[in-house]
matplotlib code that plots the C-alpha trace (Angstrom):
import matplotlib.pyplot as plt

x = [-2.9, -2.8, -4.9, -4.9, -8.0, -7.2, -4.4, -3.9, -1.8, 0.9, -0.5, -0.3, -3.0, -3.7, -4.8, -6.0, -4.6, -5.1, -1.9, -1.7, -1.7, 0.1, 1.1, 1.6, 3.1, 1.3, 3.3, 1.7, 0.2, -1.6, -4.2, -4.0, -5.7, -2.9, -3.1, -3.7, -6.9, -5.5, -6.0, -2.6, -1.5, 1.8, 4.2, 7.7, 9.0, 6.5, 6.2, 5.2, 1.9, 1.4, -0.3, 1.8, 5.0, 4.9, 6.9, 4.8, 7.5, 6.9, 3.1, 3.6, 6.1, 3.7, 0.7, 2.6, 4.1, 0.7, -0.9, 1.9, 1.7, -2.0, -1.9, 0.0, 2.5, 1.4, 0.9, 2.6, -0.4, -0.5, 3.3, 3.4, -0.1, 1.2, 2.2, -1.5, -3.1, -5.6, -4.4, -5.2, -7.8, -5.4, -2.7, -0.1, 0.8, -0.1, 3.0, 3.5, 4.6, 5.7, 5.4]
y = [-2.6, -2.8, -0.3, 1.0, 0.0, 1.4, 3.2, 2.6, 4.9, 3.6, 3.1, 1.1, -1.5, -1.6, -4.9, -5.1, -8.1, -9.4, -7.9, -4.8, -3.6, -4.8, -2.2, -3.7, -1.5, -1.6, 0.0, 2.1, -0.1, -0.1, -2.6, -3.1, -5.3, -6.9, -7.6, -11.3, -10.3, -11.0, -8.3, -7.9, -5.7, -4.0, -2.4, -1.0, -4.5, -6.5, -5.2, -8.3, -9.9, -13.1, -14.9, -14.2, -12.7, -9.5, -6.6, -3.5, -1.2, 1.7, 1.6, 1.4, 4.4, 6.4, 5.7, 6.4, 9.7, 10.8, 10.0, 11.6, 14.8, 15.2, 14.6, 15.9, 13.9, 11.7, 13.5, 12.7, 10.8, 8.5, 7.9, 7.2, 6.1, 4.5, 8.0, 9.0, 5.8, 6.3, 5.4, 2.0, 1.7, -0.6, 0.8, -1.2, 0.1, -2.3, -3.5, -2.4, -4.9, -3.8, -6.3]
z = [-24.4, -20.6, -18.6, -15.0, -13.1, -9.6, -7.7, -3.9, -1.8, 0.6, 4.1, 7.3, 8.0, 11.7, 13.2, 16.8, 18.6, 22.1, 23.4, 21.3, 17.7, 14.6, 12.0, 8.5, 5.8, 2.5, -0.3, -3.0, -5.7, -9.0, -10.2, -13.9, -16.6, -18.6, -22.3, -21.4, -19.6, -16.1, -13.4, -11.5, -8.6, -9.3, -6.8, -7.3, -6.3, -8.3, -11.9, -13.9, -14.7, -12.6, -15.5, -18.6, -17.1, -19.2, -17.7, -16.8, -15.3, -17.7, -17.1, -13.3, -13.3, -15.4, -13.2, -10.0, -11.3, -12.5, -9.2, -7.1, -9.1, -8.3, -4.5, -1.5, 0.5, 3.3, 6.5, 9.8, 11.1, 8.0, 8.2, 11.9, 13.1, 16.3, 17.6, 17.3, 18.6, 21.4, 24.8, 26.1, 28.9, 30.7, 32.9, 30.9, 27.4, 24.6, 22.8, 19.2, 16.5, 13.0, 10.2]

ax = plt.figure().add_subplot(projection="3d")
ax.plot(x, y, z, "-o")
ax.set_aspect("equal")
plt.show()
């Protein structure tokens, strides 16, 4: 029987670059241990075990629903971190790149 090892909320990863910041969207995910013994990260777009190919959509939906019911929605600052970024020390604004 597969089991949930970890749940990671959706977020932006912010990477400082020479000419600005890069915001990379990371969707909500669940790390599971499959029946085959492989640890696999599942998202709404990737629902199968990388090792054996077993489908885990039902487990993913259950884990996400359980987690969502126990927490509040993301706040404005988590959804739009570039709006709350500290001002650059340079006179020119740093460009923003979404990936």
